[in-house]
C-alpha positions as CSV (number, residue, x, y, z in Angstrom):
1,M,21.6,26.7,-4.7
2,T,18.3,25.6,-3.1
3,D,17.8,24.4,0.4
4,T,16.3,20.9,0.7
5,L,15.1,19.3,3.9
6,F,16.7,16.0,4.9
7,L,14.5,13.9,7.2
8,T,15.7,10.8,8.9
9,S,13.4,7.9,9.6
10,S,13.3,8.7,13.3
11,D,12.5,12.4,12.4
12,V,9.2,11.3,10.8
13,A,8.4,8.2,12.8
14,D,5.6,9.7,14.9
15,L,4.7,12.8,12.9
16,A,1.3,11.6,11.6
17,T,-1.5,9.4,12.9
18,P,-2.9,6.6,10.9
19,A,-6.1,8.6,10.1
20,E,-3.9,11.5,8.8
21,Y,-2.0,9.1,6.5
22,V,-5.4,7.8,5.2
23,D,-6.7,11.3,4.5
24,A,-3.6,12.3,2.6
25,V,-3.5,9.1,0.6
26,R,-7.2,9.2,-0.2
27,E,-6.7,12.7,-1.6
28,G,-3.7,11.4,-3.7
29,Y,-5.8,8.6,-5.2
30,R,-8.6,11.1,-5.9
31,Q,-6.1,13.2,-7.9
32,R,-5.0,10.0,-9.7
33,G,-8.6,9.3,-10.5
34,D,-8.9,12.7,-12.1
35,G,-5.7,12.1,-14.2
36,A,-2.6,12.6,-12.1
37,P,0.4,10.8,-13.6
38,A,1.7,7.6,-12.0
39,Q,3.3,4.4,-13.3
40,P,4.0,1.0,-11.8
41,R,7.3,0.2,-10.3
42,S,10.5,-0.7,-12.2
43,K,12.5,-3.6,-10.8
44,F,16.1,-4.3,-11.5
45,F,17.7,-7.6,-10.3
46,R,21.2,-8.8,-9.7
47,D,22.0,-12.5,-9.0
48,D,25.4,-12.2,-7.4
49,P,25.0,-10.7,-4.8
50,Q,21.3,-11.3,-5.0
51,G,19.2,-8.2,-4.8
52,M,16.6,-5.9,-6.2
53,L,16.6,-2.2,-7.0
54,T,13.1,-0.7,-7.2
55,T,11.8,2.7,-8.2
56,Y,8.4,4.3,-8.8
57,A,7.0,7.8,-9.0
58,A,3.9,10.0,-9.2
59,V,2.9,13.6,-9.7
60,L,0.1,15.0,-7.4
61,P,-0.6,18.4,-9.0
62,E,-3.2,19.6,-6.4
63,T,-1.0,18.6,-3.5
64,G,1.8,20.5,-5.2
65,A,4.3,17.6,-4.9
66,M,5.9,14.9,-6.9
67,G,8.5,12.2,-6.4
68,G,8.4,8.6,-5.2
69,Y,10.6,5.8,-3.9
70,M,13.9,4.3,-4.8
71,Y,15.0,1.4,-2.6
72,S,17.3,-1.5,-2.6
73,S,16.7,-4.9,-1.1
74,G,19.3,-7.6,-0.5
75,F,22.7,-7.3,-2.1
76,G,25.7,-7.6,0.1
77,A,24.0,-5.7,3.0
78,V,21.2,-8.3,3.1
79,D,18.9,-5.4,4.1
80,A,16.7,-2.8,2.6
81,W,17.2,1.0,2.2
82,F,14.4,3.4,1.3
83,M,15.0,6.9,-0.2
84,T,12.1,9.2,-0.9
85,P,12.9,12.3,-3.0
86,L,10.1,14.9,-2.9
87,F,9.9,17.8,-5.4
88,D,7.8,20.9,-5.7
89,A,5.2,20.2,-8.5
90,E,5.2,23.9,-9.6
91,S,8.9,24.9,-9.6
92,G,10.4,21.5,-9.9
93,A,12.8,22.3,-7.0
94,P,13.7,19.5,-4.5
95,L,11.7,20.0,-1.3
96,A,12.9,17.1,0.7
97,L,14.8,13.9,0.9
98,L,13.3,11.4,3.3
99,D,14.6,8.2,4.7
100,G,11.4,6.4,3.9
101,A,11.7,3.2,6.0
102,S,9.5,4.1,9.0
103,M,6.7,5.6,6.9
104,N,6.5,2.6,4.6
105,P,4.0,0.4,6.4
106,H,1.9,3.5,7.2
107,K,1.6,4.8,3.7
108,T,0.9,1.3,2.3
109,G,-1.5,0.6,5.1
110,A,-3.3,3.9,4.2
111,A,-3.7,2.8,0.6
112,G,-5.3,-0.4,1.8
113,A,-7.6,1.6,4.2
114,V,-8.7,3.9,1.4
115,A,-9.7,0.8,-0.6
116,V,-11.6,-0.7,2.4
117,D,-13.4,2.6,2.8
118,A,-14.3,2.7,-0.9
119,L,-15.2,-0.9,-1.4
120,A,-16.1,-2.7,1.8
121,R,-19.7,-2.8,3.1
122,D,-20.5,0.1,5.4
123,D,-21.5,-2.3,8.2
124,A,-18.3,-4.4,8.0
125,D,-17.3,-5.2,11.6
126,T,-15.2,-8.4,11.4
127,L,-11.7,-8.3,10.0
128,A,-9.3,-11.2,9.0
129,V,-5.6,-10.4,8.7
130,I,-3.3,-12.9,7.1
131,G,0.2,-12.0,8.0
132,S,1.7,-10.6,11.2
133,G,4.7,-8.5,10.1
134,A,5.3,-4.8,9.8
135,Q,3.1,-4.4,6.7
136,A,0.2,-6.3,8.4
137,R,0.6,-3.9,11.3
138,G,0.5,-0.9,9.1
139,Q,-2.6,-2.2,7.3
140,L,-4.5,-2.8,10.6
141,H,-3.5,0.5,12.1
142,A,-4.9,2.3,9.1
143,T,-7.9,0.1,8.3
144,A,-9.2,0.4,11.9
145,T,-9.7,4.2,11.2
146,V,-12.3,3.6,8.4
147,R,-14.5,0.9,9.9
148,D,-15.7,0.2,13.4
149,F,-14.5,-3.4,13.8
150,A,-15.8,-5.4,16.7
151,E,-13.6,-8.4,16.0
152,V,-10.2,-8.9,14.4
153,R,-8.7,-12.4,13.7
154,V,-5.1,-12.8,12.7
155,Y,-3.4,-15.8,11.2
156,S,0.2,-16.4,10.3
157,P,2.2,-19.6,10.2
158,T,4.3,-18.9,13.2
159,P,2.2,-19.1,16.4
160,E,4.4,-16.8,18.4
161,S,4.2,-14.1,15.8
162,R,0.4,-14.1,15.5
163,E,0.0,-14.3,19.3
164,D,2.3,-11.3,19.8
165,F,0.4,-9.4,17.0
166,A,-3.0,-10.1,18.5
167,A,-1.8,-9.2,22.0
168,D,-0.4,-5.8,20.9
169,F,-3.6,-4.8,19.0
170,D,-6.0,-6.2,21.5
171,E,-4.5,-3.7,23.9
172,S,-4.5,-0.7,21.6
173,L,-7.8,-1.2,19.6
174,E,-11.4,-1.2,20.8
175,A,-12.0,-4.3,18.8
176,S,-11.4,-7.8,20.2
177,V,-8.2,-9.1,18.5
178,R,-7.2,-12.7,18.7
179,A,-4.9,-15.2,16.9
180,V,-6.3,-18.2,15.1
181,D,-4.6,-21.3,13.8
182,S,-5.6,-21.3,10.2
183,S,-6.7,-19.0,7.4
184,T,-10.0,-20.7,7.2
185,A,-10.7,-19.8,10.8
186,A,-9.7,-16.2,10.2
187,L,-12.0,-15.9,7.2
188,S,-15.1,-17.5,8.8
189,G,-17.7,-14.7,9.0
190,A,-15.2,-12.0,8.0
191,D,-16.4,-8.9,6.2
192,V,-12.9,-7.7,5.3
193,V,-9.8,-9.7,4.6
194,I,-6.3,-8.3,4.5
195,T,-3.4,-10.3,3.1
196,A,0.1,-9.0,3.9
197,T,2.6,-11.8,3.5
198,R,5.6,-12.9,1.6
199,A,3.9,-16.0,0.3
200,S,4.4,-17.2,-3.3
201,D,1.2,-19.2,-3.4
202,P,-2.4,-18.4,-2.4
203,V,-2.8,-17.9,1.4
204,F,-6.5,-18.9,1.5
205,D,-9.0,-20.9,-0.5
206,G,-11.5,-18.7,-2.5
207,D,-14.3,-21.1,-1.4
208,D,-13.8,-19.7,2.1
209,L,-14.8,-16.2,1.1
210,E,-18.4,-15.3,2.0
211,P,-20.6,-13.2,-0.2
212,G,-20.1,-9.5,0.5
213,T,-16.5,-9.8,1.6
214,H,-13.9,-7.2,0.6
215,V,-10.2,-8.4,0.2
216,T,-7.2,-6.2,0.2
217,A,-4.1,-8.0,-1.0
218,M,-0.8,-6.2,-0.7
219,G,2.0,-8.7,-0.2
220,Q,3.0,-9.5,-3.8
221,Y,4.0,-7.6,-6.9
222,S,5.6,-10.3,-9.0
223,P,4.1,-12.1,-12.0
224,D,5.0,-15.5,-10.7
225,K,3.8,-15.0,-7.1
226,R,0.3,-14.5,-5.7
227,E,-1.6,-14.3,-2.4
228,L,-5.0,-14.8,-4.0
229,D,-6.2,-17.9,-6.0
230,T,-7.9,-17.8,-9.3
231,K,-11.4,-18.4,-7.9
232,T,-11.1,-15.3,-5.7
233,I,-10.0,-13.1,-8.6
234,A,-12.6,-14.6,-11.0
235,N,-15.5,-14.1,-8.6
236,A,-14.5,-10.6,-7.5
237,T,-15.0,-7.0,-8.7
238,Y,-11.3,-6.5,-9.2
239,V,-9.7,-3.0,-8.5
240,P,-5.9,-2.5,-8.7
241,D,-4.0,0.6,-7.5
242,L,-3.0,1.2,-11.1
243,R,-4.7,-0.4,-14.1
244,E,-1.3,-1.0,-15.9
245,R,-0.2,-3.1,-12.9
246,A,-2.8,-5.8,-13.5
247,T,-0.9,-7.3,-16.5
248,F,2.6,-6.1,-15.5
249,D,3.3,-7.5,-12.0
250,A,0.0,-8.4,-10.3
251,G,0.6,-12.1,-10.0
252,S,-2.8,-13.1,-8.8
253,F,-4.4,-11.4,-11.8
254,I,-1.8,-12.6,-14.3
255,Q,-2.1,-16.2,-13.2
256,A,-5.9,-16.1,-13.3
257,L,-5.6,-14.6,-16.8
258,E,-3.1,-17.4,-17.9
259,E,-5.5,-20.0,-16.6
260,G,-8.3,-18.6,-18.8
261,A,-10.6,-17.8,-15.9
262,I,-10.7,-14.1,-16.8
263,D,-9.7,-11.7,-19.5
264,E,-8.1,-8.3,-19.4
265,D,-11.5,-6.6,-19.2
266,H,-11.9,-8.1,-15.8
267,V,-10.3,-5.0,-14.3
268,H,-13.3,-3.1,-13.0
269,A,-11.5,0.3,-12.3
270,E,-8.4,1.7,-10.7
271,L,-8.8,2.7,-7.0
272,G,-8.4,6.3,-7.9
273,E,-11.3,6.2,-10.4
274,V,-13.5,4.8,-7.6
275,V,-12.3,7.4,-5.1
276,A,-12.8,10.2,-7.5
277,G,-16.4,9.0,-8.3
278,N,-15.5,8.3,-11.9
279,A,-16.3,4.6,-11.5
280,P,-18.7,2.8,-9.2
281,G,-17.4,0.9,-6.2
282,R,-19.5,-1.8,-4.5
283,T,-22.9,-2.0,-6.0
284,S,-24.5,-4.8,-3.8
285,D,-24.2,-6.2,-0.4
286,D,-23.3,-9.7,-1.6
287,E,-20.6,-8.6,-4.1
288,I,-17.0,-9.8,-3.5
289,T,-14.5,-7.0,-4.0
290,V,-10.7,-7.1,-4.3
291,F,-8.1,-4.4,-4.0
292,D,-4.8,-5.5,-5.4
293,S,-2.1,-3.2,-4.0
294,G,1.5,-3.4,-5.3
295,G,2.8,0.0,-4.1
296,T,2.8,3.2,-6.1
297,G,4.2,6.7,-6.0
298,I,0.7,7.9,-5.2
299,E,0.6,7.0,-1.6
300,T,4.3,7.6,-1.3
301,V,4.2,11.2,-2.5
302,A,1.0,11.9,-0.5
303,A,2.5,10.6,2.7
304,A,5.9,12.2,2.1
305,Y,4.4,15.6,1.6
306,L,2.3,15.2,4.7
307,L,5.5,14.4,6.7
308,Y,7.4,17.2,5.0
309,E,4.8,19.8,6.0
310,R,4.6,18.5,9.5
311,A,8.4,18.4,9.9
312,T,8.6,22.0,8.6
313,E,6.1,23.2,11.1
314,E,7.9,21.5,14.0
315,G,11.4,22.5,12.9
316,L,12.7,19.0,12.3
317,G,15.4,17.8,10.0
318,Q,18.5,19.4,8.6
319,T,19.1,21.4,5.4
320,I,21.2,20.1,2.5
321,E,21.9,22.0,-0.7
322,F,21.3,21.1,-4.3
323,A,22.8,23.1,-7.2
324,P,20.4,23.8,-10.1
325,A,21.5,22.4,-13.4
326,S,21.8,25.9,-14.9
327,E,24.7,26.4,-12.5
328,A,26.3,23.0,-12.1
329,L,25.8,21.4,-15.5
330,T,28.7,23.1,-17.2
331,G,30.8,20.3,-18.6
332,N,33.9,21.9,-17.1
């Protein structure tokens, strides 16, 4: 038997700061850029009851951990449930099982922040956020740790939601945060744009992007849905979290490809290749850059191991037991 730590969502909710998530996830992508294994998500659908089962994984050899996410969304519960198994990358033994719900916006936000740090101009100080839900919050918490923003503008279709979002962050960030009534108003003069929505169609017009802007899009990972229009993709240095994702489930890229505006060689590099220094990031101040984030095991394992270590130090969680196959796999 081996002892495995079980951590509830409340156990890990406040264990790490946004900057600590960013540091852990940056290191995870650096390892990916140097060859650490990771693959895009697998999605399984059911129509009645309607739902989706998703899984993805990665191995971070230098961190010493591997694992990923398995979660369900919809079905009869009409909710989502996140399980994060974490294994020792040396022994293979299960280290921990986390209820991954509370860490989700933070680890995903950290991936976006790593991309902003790698691809946005160093002097970027104006941020546009399209979306006002939990994922948009995670993106802003993390991204505010890698650039000194003076102004943040948020747009989402529901006035009350964007106003509440702006009020919360205006109080907690040094930047001035305000709600605006259109994506065009949000993008005007923005150096960095974050899209974190459930939209199926583009959430802004590529003509509204100014030279030198960086865009992080993280709301869609379906071939038939996109947050970014073809003009944005075609005019940008395009960096996905995983190269394989670009033609698998990155809807913005796939639809630009289908329209003939780009070809498969339009993928500049994976984020990890840029972070590891194996591919250039931004090369000019007027370049438009795009990070297309669909969620990977890289940020999940990096964040989960950070939380596991912190929980172990603080004596949190409870122990459960797993039997090794050599003992339990008997056929009896």
